[in-house]
KEKE-3310 file (N, C-alpha, C; in steps of 0.2 Angstrom, whole numbers, plus 5000, padded with zeros to 4 digits):
npx = (5126:5121:5111:5105:5094:5088:5074:5074:5069:5070:5084:5086:5081:5088:5101:5097:5092:5106:5113:5106:5108:5121:5123:5116:5124:5139:5154:5166:5181:5192:5191:5192:5179:5169:5157:5152:5162:5169:5163:5167:5179:5188:5184:5190:5204:5206:5203:5214:5223:5229:5235:5232:5222:5213:5201:5195:5183:5177:5168:5165:5160:5152:5148:5139:5150:5152:5168:5173:5179:5174:5160:5161:5165:5153:5144:5148:5148:5133:5130:5135:5129:5116:5116:5121:5110:5099:5091:5083:5076:5062:5057:5053:5060:5073:5075:5072:5081:5093:5091:5093:5107:5110:5116:5109:5097:5081:5080:5091:5103:5116:5121:5112:5109:5106:5111:5119:5130:5135:5146:5151:5167:5178:5193:5204:5217:5230:5243:5256)
npy = (3659:3657:3649:3645:3636:3634:3637:3651:3651:3637:3636:3644:3638:3626:3632:3637:3627:3620:3629:3628:3614:3614:3622:3615:3603:3605:3606:3592:3594:3588:3583:3602:3608:3620:3628:3640:3647:3658:3670:3671:3672:3685:3688:3677:3679:3690:3688:3679:3687:3693:3706:3721:3716:3711:3709:3702:3699:3688:3684:3667:3663:3653:3647:3639:3631:3619:3612:3597:3596:3608:3604:3595:3603:3611:3602:3596:3606:3608:3596:3595:3606:3601:3589:3593:3600:3591:3584:3595:3599:3596:3582:3582:3593:3590:3579:3585:3595:3587:3580:3590:3590:3578:3569:3559:3562:3569:3582:3588:3600:3606:3605:3613:3626:3639:3639:3645:3648:3655:3659:3665:3669:3671:3680:3681:3690:3692:3700:3695)
npz = (5440:5424:5412:5396:5386:5399:5410:5419:5433:5436:5436:5447:5457:5458:5461:5473:5482:5483:5490:5501:5505:5507:5518:5527:5527:5527:5515:5517:5524:5517:5500:5502:5494:5487:5478:5481:5486:5481:5484:5497:5498:5500:5513:5520:5517:5523:5537:5538:5541:5530:5519:5510:5503:5487:5476:5460:5448:5435:5420:5416:5400:5389:5372:5358:5345:5357:5366:5370:5383:5388:5389:5398:5409:5411:5412:5424:5433:5433:5439:5450:5457:5458:5465:5477:5481:5481:5492:5494:5483:5472:5465:5452:5448:5449:5441:5428:5427:5427:5415:5405:5404:5400:5388:5381:5381:5376:5380:5381:5381:5377:5364:5357:5346:5351:5364:5379:5391:5407:5421:5436:5440:5453:5459:5471:5480:5492:5503:5513)
capx = (5126:5116:5111:5100:5088:5084:5069:5078:5066:5073:5091:5087:5078:5094:5106:5095:5093:5112:5115:5102:5111:5128:5123:5116:5129:5145:5158:5170:5188:5196:5194:5187:5177:5162:5156:5150:5167:5172:5160:5169:5187:5190:5183:5194:5210:5206:5203:5220:5228:5234:5235:5230:5217:5210:5197:5192:5178:5175:5163:5166:5155:5153:5143:5142:5151:5156:5173:5172:5182:5167:5154:5163:5165:5147:5139:5150:5145:5127:5128:5137:5123:5109:5118:5121:5103:5094:5086:5079:5072:5056:5059:5053:5064:5079:5075:5071:5089:5098:5089:5096:5113:5111:5116:5105:5090:5078:5079:5098:5104:5123:5122:5107:5112:5105:5114:5123:5132:5139:5147:5155:5173:5181:5199:5207:5224:5232:5250:5258)
capy = (3655:3658:3644:3646:3638:3632:3641:3655:3649:3631:3637:3647:3633:3622:3636:3639:3621:3618:3633:3625:3608:3616:3625:3609:3599:3608:3600:3590:3597:3585:3590:3607:3611:3623:3632:3647:3650:3663:3676:3672:3673:3691:3687:3672:3681:3696:3684:3676:3693:3696:3713:3723:3710:3714:3704:3703:3695:3688:3679:3662:3662:3648:3647:3632:3624:3618:3607:3591:3599:3614:3601:3592:3609:3614:3596:3595:3610:3606:3589:3597:3610:3597:3585:3596:3602:3586:3584:3601:3600:3591:3576:3583:3599:3587:3575:3590:3598:3581:3579:3596:3589:3571:3568:3554:3565:3574:3589:3589:3608:3608:3605:3617:3632:3645:3638:3651:3646:3660:3658:3671:3666:3677:3679:3686:3690:3696:3700:3692)
capz = (5433:5419:5407:5392:5387:5405:5412:5424:5439:5438:5438:5453:5461:5459:5465:5482:5485:5483:5495:5507:5506:5509:5524:5532:5528:5524:5512:5521:5524:5512:5498:5503:5488:5489:5473:5483:5490:5477:5486:5503:5497:5502:5520:5522:5517:5529:5543:5539:5543:5524:5519:5503:5499:5482:5472:5453:5446:5428:5419:5410:5395:5384:5367:5354:5347:5364:5366:5376:5389:5390:5390:5405:5415:5411:5416:5431:5438:5434:5442:5458:5461:5459:5470:5484:5483:5479:5497:5494:5476:5471:5462:5445:5446:5449:5434:5423:5428:5424:5408:5402:5403:5398:5380:5378:5383:5372:5383:5381:5378:5376:5357:5354:5343:5356:5371:5382:5398:5410:5427:5438:5444:5457:5460:5477:5481:5497:5504:5520)
cpx = (5120:5116:5105:5100:5084:5080:5074:5075:5070:5080:5091:5084:5084:5099:5104:5095:5101:5115:5112:5106:5119:5127:5120:5121:5135:5150:5163:5177:5192:5193:5189:5185:5170:5162:5154:5156:5171:5170:5162:5177:5190:5190:5190:5200:5211:5207:5210:5225:5232:5232:5234:5227:5213:5206:5195:5187:5178:5171:5165:5160:5156:5147:5145:5146:5156:5161:5171:5173:5177:5162:5156:5162:5158:5142:5143:5148:5137:5126:5130:5131:5117:5111:5118:5115:5099:5089:5081:5075:5067:5059:5060:5057:5072:5080:5075:5078:5093:5096:5092:5104:5115:5110:5110:5097:5088:5078:5086:5100:5110:5125:5117:5111:5111:5107:5119:5123:5137:5139:5151:5161:5176:5189:5201:5213:5225:5240:5251:5261)
cpy = (3656:3652:3644:3640:3636:3639:3644:3651:3641:3631:3640:3642:3629:3625:3637:3632:3619:3622:3630:3619:3609:3618:3620:3604:3602:3603:3598:3594:3594:3581:3596:3610:3613:3629:3640:3650:3657:3670:3677:3673:3679:3690:3682:3674:3687:3693:3680:3681:3695:3702:3715:3718:3714:3708:3707:3697:3694:3683:3674:3661:3656:3647:3640:3636:3624:3611:3602:3593:3605:3610:3597:3597:3612:3608:3595:3599:3609:3600:3591:3601:3605:3591:3587:3598:3597:3585:3591:3603:3594:3587:3578:3589:3594:3583:3580:3594:3593:3580:3584:3594:3582:3571:3563:3557:3569:3581:3591:3596:3610:3608:3609:3624:3638:3645:3644:3649:3653:3659:3663:3667:3673:3675:3684:3684:3696:3696:3698:3699)
cpz = (5431:5413:5403:5388:5393:5408:5419:5431:5440:5440:5445:5460:5463:5463:5473:5484:5486:5489:5501:5509:5509:5517:5529:5532:5523:5521:5517:5520:5519:5506:5500:5497:5490:5482:5475:5487:5487:5482:5494:5504:5501:5510:5523:5522:5522:5536:5544:5540:5536:5523:5511:5499:5493:5479:5465:5452:5438:5426:5414:5406:5390:5378:5362:5349:5353:5362:5371:5382:5392:5392:5397:5410:5416:5415:5422:5436:5439:5439:5450:5461:5462:5464:5476:5486:5482:5485:5497:5488:5476:5465:5454:5443:5445:5442:5428:5422:5424:5417:5403:5400:5402:5390:5377:5379:5378:5374:5383:5377:5375:5369:5353:5352:5347:5362:5373:5389:5401:5417:5430:5442:5447:5459:5466:5478:5488:5499:5511:5523)
residu = (MET:ALA:ILE:HIS:PRO:ILE:GLU:PRO:LEU:LEU:THR:LEU:LYS:VAL:ILE:THR:ALA:ALA:ALA:GLN:GLY:LEU:LYS:GLY:THR:PRO:PRO:PRO:PRO:ASP:PRO:PRO:PHE:ASP:ASN:PHE:SER:GLY:GLN:LYS:LEU:ARG:ASP:PHE:LEU:LEU:LYS:ALA:SER:LEU:LYS:LYS:VAL:SER:THR:ALA:SER:TYR:ALA:VAL:GLN:MET:VAL:PRO:PRO:LEU:THR:LEU:GLU:ALA:LYS:ARG:TYR:ILE:THR:GLY:ASN:ALA:LYS:TRP:TYR:ALA:ASP:LYS:GLY:ARG:SER:TYR:LEU:LEU:GLU:GLU:ASP:PHE:LYS:GLN:TRP:GLN:ALA:CYS:PHE:ASP:SER:THR:SER:GLU:GLU:TYR:ILE:LEU:ASP:SER:GLU:GLY:PHE:TYR:PHE:CYS:MET:LEU:GLU:ILE:LEU:ALA:ILE:GLY:GLU:VAL)
# end
């Protein structure tokens, strides 16, 4: 995930904290949601004995002007990462991250002209 104008180090801290949080407390089976599942898909399908497993990745990129749906998508992802990693983040990093996605904050970035968002999505297909 890349988000500009957030400092890359802050983004890496939040992503790393989310990974640590998931390792310590994996998502419950209902609903089974894990933003890191894309990189695991190929292995899941192979372990399920599927054949001809293939994967494809594509970048979801968003720039202004953002629709309300795009803002919800980005904000939802940002909130998920911060919530999963909160216990592994410094409070100042957590608050700084949140402020970037809070439309009432002076630090809000989704309406800035130079805003850029990119997230990798992965599709995996296998045959029975």
